[in-house]
Structure formats: structure tokens, C-alpha cells
NULUM-643877 format. One record per residue (C-alpha): residue in one letter; chain; x, y negated, z negated. Coordinates in pm, whole numbers, plus 50000, padded with zeros to 5 digits. Example, Ala and Ser with C-alpha at 12.3 -4.5 7.8 and 13.67 -1.06 7.14 Angstrom:
<recs>
REC,r,c,x,y,z
REC,a,A,51230,50450,49220
REC,s,A,51367,50106,49286
</recs>
This chain:
<recs>
REC,r,c,x,y,z
REC,m,A,66091,42854,45260
REC,t,A,66026,42509,45404
REC,i,A,66108,42268,45684
REC,h,A,66108,41986,45429
REC,n,A,66421,42096,45238
REC,r,A,66702,42239,45445
REC,i,A,67050,42195,45589
REC,e,A,67064,42246,45963
REC,g,A,67306,42189,46246
REC,i,A,67590,42327,46454
REC,f,A,67921,42495,46375
REC,t,A,68139,42455,46685
REC,l,A,68424,42707,46696
REC,t,A,68767,42555,46750
REC,t,A,68936,42895,46737
REC,p,A,68787,43243,46798
REC,l,A,68567,43394,46526
REC,h,A,68589,43762,46428
REC,c,A,68381,43950,46173
REC,a,A,68451,44324,46180
REC,s,A,68165,44563,46252
REC,t,A,68158,44936,46176
REC,d,A,67928,44999,46474
REC,a,A,68162,45180,46712
REC,s,A,67906,45152,46994
REC,l,A,67987,44781,47017
REC,a,A,68347,44847,47125
REC,s,A,68449,44829,47489
REC,a,A,68401,45147,47690
REC,g,A,68688,45386,47630
REC,a,A,68847,45173,47358
REC,t,A,68952,45381,47059
REC,t,A,69152,45123,46864
REC,e,A,68928,44820,46918
REC,t,A,68747,44663,46622
REC,p,A,68414,44515,46735
REC,t,A,68285,44186,46603
REC,m,A,67939,44183,46443
REC,q,A,67646,44166,46685
REC,r,A,67267,44171,46680
REC,r,A,67034,44320,46939
REC,i,A,66752,44103,47070
REC,m,A,66469,44167,47316
REC,t,A,66459,43942,47622
REC,r,A,66253,43943,47942
REC,e,A,66540,44134,48106
REC,g,A,66550,44393,47826
REC,v,A,66758,44448,47513
REC,t,A,67082,44252,47494
REC,r,A,67345,44192,47226
REC,i,A,67465,43863,47082
REC,p,A,67768,43816,46855
REC,i,A,67697,43652,46521
REC,f,A,67855,43563,46189
REC,p,A,67635,43721,45918
REC,g,A,67434,43509,45678
REC,n,A,67545,43739,45397
REC,g,A,67903,43631,45465
REC,l,A,67798,43268,45433
REC,r,A,67613,43344,45109
REC,g,A,67921,43510,44963
REC,g,A,68142,43221,45067
REC,l,A,67906,42959,44923
REC,r,A,67863,43150,44596
REC,r,A,68238,43176,44546
REC,k,A,68295,42808,44620
REC,a,A,68022,42716,44372
REC,a,A,68167,42959,44116
REC,k,A,68506,42790,44143
REC,i,A,68351,42447,44094
REC,v,A,68166,42568,43783
REC,l,A,68467,42755,43645
REC,d,A,68690,42449,43694
REC,q,A,68449,42261,43468
REC,i,A,68409,42532,43201
REC,a,A,68771,42652,43193
REC,a,A,68898,42296,43149
REC,k,A,68794,42340,42782
REC,d,A,68902,42703,42736
REC,k,A,68972,43007,42952
REC,v,A,68678,43243,43009
REC,e,A,68636,43619,42982
REC,i,A,68700,43823,43297
REC,a,A,68335,43935,43297
REC,l,A,68213,43578,43350
REC,y,A,68459,43524,43634
REC,q,A,68340,43847,43793
REC,g,A,67972,43766,43741
REC,l,A,67987,43418,43890
REC,n,A,68183,43535,44195
REC,c,A,68009,43867,44257
REC,a,A,67655,43790,44126
REC,s,A,67677,44072,43871
REC,i,A,67917,44262,43648
REC,t,A,67752,44599,43708
REC,g,A,67619,44796,44000
REC,q,A,67320,44907,43793
REC,p,A,67106,44602,43714
REC,e,A,66836,44612,43446
REC,s,A,66465,44582,43518
REC,g,A,66202,44391,43323
REC,l,A,66298,44029,43380
REC,s,A,66140,43810,43113
REC,v,A,65953,43483,43169
REC,e,A,66187,43316,42921
REC,e,A,66496,43408,43126
REC,v,A,66331,43303,43452
REC,l,A,66252,42960,43308
REC,r,A,66599,42926,43155
REC,a,A,66762,43024,43484
REC,r,A,66544,42788,43686
REC,d,A,66685,42492,43498
REC,n,A,67044,42618,43521
REC,l,A,67256,42442,43782
REC,y,A,67422,42759,43910
REC,m,A,67185,43047,43832
REC,g,A,66883,42845,43939
REC,l,A,67031,42820,44287
REC,f,A,67234,43137,44346
REC,g,A,67051,43384,44119
REC,g,A,67198,43722,44031
REC,g,A,67289,43835,43681
REC,a,A,67216,44151,43487
REC,r,A,66847,44138,43579
REC,m,A,66894,44010,43935
REC,l,A,66738,43667,43923
REC,r,A,66622,43549,44262
REC,s,A,66812,43280,44445
REC,r,A,66624,42972,44565
REC,y,A,66772,42942,44910
REC,r,A,66840,43154,45215
REC,v,A,67090,43111,45494
REC,n,A,67060,43258,45843
REC,d,A,67328,43424,46051
REC,l,A,67539,43182,46251
REC,i,A,67385,43233,46597
REC,p,A,67538,43120,46927
REC,v,A,67338,42864,47122
REC,l,A,67249,43063,47435
REC,a,A,66963,43091,47680
REC,d,A,66858,43418,47518
REC,t,A,66871,43294,47158
REC,i,A,66673,42982,47250
REC,a,A,66419,43187,47444
REC,v,A,66346,43419,47149
REC,g,A,66333,43128,46902
REC,s,A,66644,43216,46703
REC,v,A,66782,42874,46795
REC,p,A,66552,42570,46827
REC,q,A,66542,42418,47176
REC,s,A,66651,42084,47030
REC,f,A,66997,42232,46973
REC,g,A,67058,42331,47335
REC,d,A,67060,42166,47675
REC,v,A,66750,42351,47788
REC,s,A,66602,42379,48135
REC,d,A,66351,42658,48197
REC,s,A,66473,42831,47882
REC,t,A,66831,42830,48013
REC,y,A,67128,42690,47825
REC,t,A,67415,42631,48065
REC,p,A,67748,42520,47916
REC,q,A,67927,42232,48087
REC,n,A,68130,42336,48396
REC,s,A,67965,42678,48397
REC,k,A,67813,42824,48714
REC,g,A,67542,43002,48519
REC,a,A,67389,43060,48181
REC,a,A,67618,43207,47919
REC,n,A,67503,43524,47747
REC,g,A,67608,43736,47453
REC,w,A,67868,43955,47621
REC,s,A,68024,43666,47815
REC,i,A,68129,43477,47500
REC,i,A,68309,43778,47348
REC,e,A,68680,43810,47414
REC,t,A,68920,44089,47320
REC,a,A,69261,44018,47172
REC,t,A,69541,44275,47167
REC,v,A,69778,44299,46872
REC,l,A,70116,44469,46908
REC,r,A,70303,44572,46595
REC,v,A,70672,44631,46656
REC,d,A,70924,44836,46457
REC,d,A,71243,44626,46467
REC,v,A,71459,44920,46354
REC,m,A,71320,45173,46601
REC,r,A,71383,44933,46888
REC,v,A,71716,44807,46747
REC,m,A,71602,44457,46833
REC,r,A,71887,44275,46655
REC,p,A,72181,44514,46620
REC,h,A,72409,44244,46480
REC,e,A,72171,44201,46186
REC,l,A,72159,44574,46122
REC,e,A,72538,44593,46111
REC,k,A,72555,44288,45887
REC,y,A,72287,44382,45634
REC,v,A,72243,44763,45633
REC,a,A,72479,45014,45477
REC,n,A,72587,45288,45721
REC,a,A,72364,45122,45982
REC,a,A,72423,45360,46274
REC,n,A,72325,45672,46081
REC,a,A,72034,45499,45906
REC,v,A,71885,45382,46237
REC,r,A,71940,45723,46398
REC,e,A,71755,45896,46112
REC,i,A,71451,45668,46152
REC,q,A,71449,45708,46530
REC,l,A,71462,46088,46507
REC,g,A,71175,46088,46257
REC,v,A,70960,45873,46486
REC,m,A,71032,46087,46792
REC,d,A,70956,46408,46600
REC,e,A,70620,46267,46488
REC,r,A,70531,46157,46840
REC,a,A,70618,46499,46979
REC,q,A,70407,46677,46717
REC,r,A,70108,46450,46785
REC,k,A,70129,46534,47158
REC,v,A,70130,46905,47078
REC,d,A,69836,46864,46841
REC,k,A,69632,46669,47097
REC,l,A,69676,46948,47350
REC,a,A,69576,47201,47084
REC,i,A,69261,46999,47011
REC,k,A,69181,46992,47382
REC,d,A,69213,47371,47392
REC,k,A,69001,47392,47074
REC,l,A,69280,47563,46883
REC,i,A,69264,47310,46597
REC,g,A,69019,47046,46482
REC,k,A,69068,46669,46504
REC,e,A,69126,46660,46129
REC,d,A,69436,46878,46173
REC,i,A,69625,46639,46401
REC,q,A,69959,46507,46277
REC,k,A,69882,46181,46095
REC,k,A,70047,45868,46231
REC,s,A,70287,45711,45980
REC,t,A,70510,45506,46209
REC,i,A,70503,45128,46201
REC,e,A,70457,45059,46572
REC,n,A,70096,45021,46677
REC,i,A,69873,44868,46943
REC,m,A,69523,44763,46844
REC,s,A,69265,44511,46953
REC,y,A,68969,44318,46814
REC,q,A,68670,44134,46955
REC,a,A,68601,43771,46874
REC,i,A,68355,43498,46970
REC,m,A,68526,43249,47200
REC,a,A,68649,42909,47083
REC,g,A,68416,42630,47189
REC,t,A,68099,42829,47117
REC,p,A,67828,42626,46939
REC,m,A,67675,42829,46652
REC,y,A,67338,42733,46501
REC,f,A,67337,42702,46120
REC,l,A,67027,42699,45899
REC,l,A,67013,42696,45520
REC,d,A,66666,42675,45370
REC,f,A,66582,42566,45013
REC,q,A,66271,42648,44814
REC,d,A,66056,42340,44757
REC,d,A,66105,42354,44380
REC,c,A,66483,42313,44403
REC,s,A,66588,42006,44208
REC,d,A,66830,41736,44321
REC,k,A,67106,41895,44115
REC,h,A,67063,42225,44299
REC,i,A,67081,42044,44633
REC,g,A,67396,41870,44510
REC,m,A,67552,42198,44395
REC,m,A,67498,42349,44741
REC,l,A,67644,42041,44913
REC,l,A,67959,42064,44702
REC,a,A,67996,42436,44780
REC,l,A,67934,42377,45151
REC,r,A,68190,42097,45157
REC,d,A,68455,42326,45008
REC,l,A,68364,42609,45245
REC,v,A,68408,42382,45547
REC,r,A,68733,42241,45411
REC,e,A,68873,42594,45378
REC,q,A,68838,42659,45753
REC,a,A,68852,43037,45719
REC,l,A,68540,43220,45837
REC,g,A,68566,43590,45906
REC,g,A,68875,43799,45967
REC,w,A,69220,43742,46116
REC,v,A,69233,43398,45957
REC,r,A,69604,43463,45905
REC,a,A,69635,43441,46283
REC,g,A,69445,43114,46300
REC,l,A,69095,43249,46365
REC,g,A,68780,43120,46195
REC,r,A,68823,42744,46238
REC,y,A,68535,42517,46335
REC,t,A,68380,42171,46317
REC,t,A,68037,42100,46174
REC,n,A,67759,41856,46253
REC,l,A,67498,41906,45982
REC,t,A,67186,41729,45858
REC,l,A,67026,41753,45514
REC,t,A,66649,41724,45507
REC,r,A,66521,41649,45157
REC,d,A,66146,41611,45106
REC,g,A,66112,41544,45477
REC,e,A,66377,41268,45491
REC,a,A,66694,41340,45693
REC,f,A,67053,41251,45595
REC,p,A,67390,41339,45748
REC,v,A,67571,41592,45529
REC,f,A,67922,41467,45609
REC,t,A,68070,41133,45707
REC,s,A,68171,41282,46044
REC,n,A,67970,41474,46303
REC,a,A,68280,41688,46357
REC,a,A,68372,41762,45995
REC,a,A,68641,42025,45942
REC,g,A,68932,42050,45697
REC,d,A,68877,41685,45605
REC,a,A,68504,41726,45537
REC,t,A,68375,41445,45314
REC,l,A,68018,41413,45189
REC,s,A,67819,41118,45321
REC,a,A,67695,40852,45079
REC,a,A,67350,41011,45071
REC,s,A,67490,41358,45009
REC,q,A,67723,41226,44741
REC,t,A,67421,41098,44549
REC,f,A,67296,41455,44513
REC,a,A,67647,41578,44435
REC,d,A,67677,41325,44152
REC,v,A,67359,41461,43994
REC,a,A,67505,41812,44013
REC,t,A,67835,41699,43863
REC,e,A,67654,41540,43570
REC,a,A,67452,41857,43509
REC,m,A,67768,42064,43531
REC,s,A,67911,41895,43225
REC,l,A,67637,42060,43017
REC,l,A,67733,42415,43117
REC,s,A,67920,42639,42875
REC,a,A,68073,42984,42899
REC,d,A,67825,43121,42644
REC,d,A,67507,43010,42816
REC,m,A,67636,43127,43156
REC,m,A,67748,43464,43019
REC,a,A,67402,43530,42871
REC,f,A,67266,43586,43223
REC,f,A,67512,43872,43284
REC,l,A,67486,44058,42952
REC,p,A,67253,44350,42868
REC,r,A,66916,44229,42738
REC,e,A,66977,44289,42367
REC,v,A,67321,44130,42371
REC,a,A,67200,43844,42591
REC,q,A,66923,43753,42348
REC,d,A,67175,43716,42067
REC,a,A,67390,43497,42292
REC,v,A,67092,43275,42381
REC,e,A,67001,43232,42015
REC,k,A,67365,43151,41938
REC,v,A,67373,42879,42203
REC,a,A,67036,42742,42087
REC,g,A,67162,42734,41730
REC,k,A,67465,42529,41831
REC,g,A,67237,42286,42011
REC,n,A,67009,42242,41711
REC,k,A,67306,42190,41479
REC,a,A,67450,41923,41709
REC,a,A,67114,41749,41728
REC,k,A,67083,41739,41349
REC,q,A,67432,41590,41313
REC,k,A,67331,41305,41547
REC,t,A,67004,41231,41359
REC,p,A,67046,40966,41080
REC,e,A,66919,41064,40736
REC,a,A,66587,40913,40626
REC,g,A,66583,40648,40353
</recs>
């Protein structure tokens, strides 16, 4: 990629950020119901350490879907599209078994396409023309290994020390654990007056549920002892079906600055830059990175800079853009170019990228034929 065409800056978390990891080794010692947040391992002078991140693949998926919506709003304003096109634009493909043998013709056609030329994908897996890094916390360790440029941290002897902190923050110190308690209102008879008011034969109905819960709990205790004595396997334990539950999840603390880098290929056109800016604007406005967004997680402000051919512009009108994110005048210039190019897109020419090769060729010829016919109608007759 290049340092001459990129979007770079800081996402500052205003609420915790959680992105579930399947790596059970990341959970707290002894925790069996804790969902870890995604982390990377890095090598430092003190040895291997872990830092929490938000994955670049999650950003790519979010940006693709925002761009897909923008494109579909334009195309579907004329007529609704087939489900396959909706799926293809949002998921990059309509099949899990892509074809091989990408043709030069399709590569050139895709390169000029506003959406496919930027995000890639399709039946023959066209390459995208950008990459986006993980969101990485600005820490002494991440600056020291070069994951975060020193210009984005208050650095002294390779140490980033947050304000009012007695020492350098590190990966584990910016992870917090939240506990979630799910309550069964009936089992606990939390509002008996409501039960009597709304439920038929309330006393017996509540008693039946309570007895069922207690029977299940008792059986699980017996099964756990049997497992301990190796009389049964873990798979034989009474499954939990009751509503009440206690669980926890890890999250990156609010206030953490996260380094953002999105790199463009040098041959990206102004319309591709504009398409990405529109998608990024909508992603920031959504304020919903990661999981547990229903509980208010995943909010942030952004301070981003667009570098285009070596010249730098602010991406948004504010250096703390959030739900009100608005493109700066310079960014809007690129967005206008993208909007103009978007008006030329049609469902047929977009769908051709997702169809099998033989069917796609017919679709391309069909679109080309329509274009030639329209051109002839606009050309005045000689004489």
C-alpha cells in the first residue's frame, strides 16, 4: 500500500468496546462463564504480552455493508433488486465456492466500477484496493513495537502514560470485566400483584415453575458429583434450561485511544476515495462497534485525516466526530464524485460480478447492448 493515500487517526472510546473471542485462554483464571474480548499477542522487551483490539476484518465488514446500503439505495430507487444482489453486495459473494480463472476483461471492468473496484469480491473473488488494520490501543508496548506511530502517543522513552496515571498503561490494565445477571421474575415472584392480576391460576402456575427449576438444579448437582467421581462424562450432565443466569464479558475501557489506519492502493480513483468516505461516515454515525451494543457499548469519537496524493485533509468537520459525523468540505468533494458515479450503476452490471462465468458474460453483453442502443438514439441521423 502507500503512505500517500490513506485515512489515519484515533478512535477514542466513549463506552467500553467488546468483540467476542473464542480463545478460552484469554478469560480470567477460573472463569467459566466469561466471554473474552479479542486480543493479540506481541513481543516486548519484557516478553510476550497481550493487547485487546478490534479486528480489522470487523471494520471491513462494517464498511462494506455501509457502502452496499448506499449503492442499493441508489439502484433500488428505480426498482427492487434480486435477493442474490443484496447478498452479494453485503457478503462479498453469493456462494462459498468461488470460481477460478479471473479474466483480464473482468478485472478491467471491476477496476472502473465504483463499488467492486474498491471492495472487490464477487464470484471470482476480485481483489479489494484497500486494507484496514485492527483498531489498536495507544500503549507503550504498541508504540514500542511500531504498531502505533509515536506521533499518536505522548511518548517518553517509549512509554505512553495516560493523564493522571502513575505508570504506563498496558494491555491487561485497560481490560475490564462486566457481570450480567439474568433474573427470572416468576421464579423469584418479584411482583406478586402483577402475577395475580395477569396470570390465570397464578399460585399453581408459579409453584409448577418453581418446582421445575428446583428439580433441575438438584439433578445438575447430582450430575456434577457423578462427573467428579468419573461415573458419567461431562456431556451427560443435565442441560440447563432455566432463565436465570450469571455471565460476564471482557471489554476495553472507555477513554482508550485506538489507532486507526486504512490504506488505499495508489491507483484508487477519486470516486473510490469518495465511496470509502461515505461508508466511513455512516459507520461512525451508527456508533455500534462490536458486541453488547444493546447495552450501550461500542460508542466512540473519531479524529481522522485523509491523505490523498500526499496532501492531508480532515475527514470530518469535527475532531471528535461521533453520531453527528459530517464530512469536511475537502472530503465532500470526493464524496460528490462518488455520488455522480453512483448514478451510472445498475442492478444488471453489478449482478454480473456475482454470476457464474457463462451467465455473467451474457449479462455483460446485455448491459453493453443497452448502452450501444442508448448511444445510437442520442446520435442525430446524417443528412
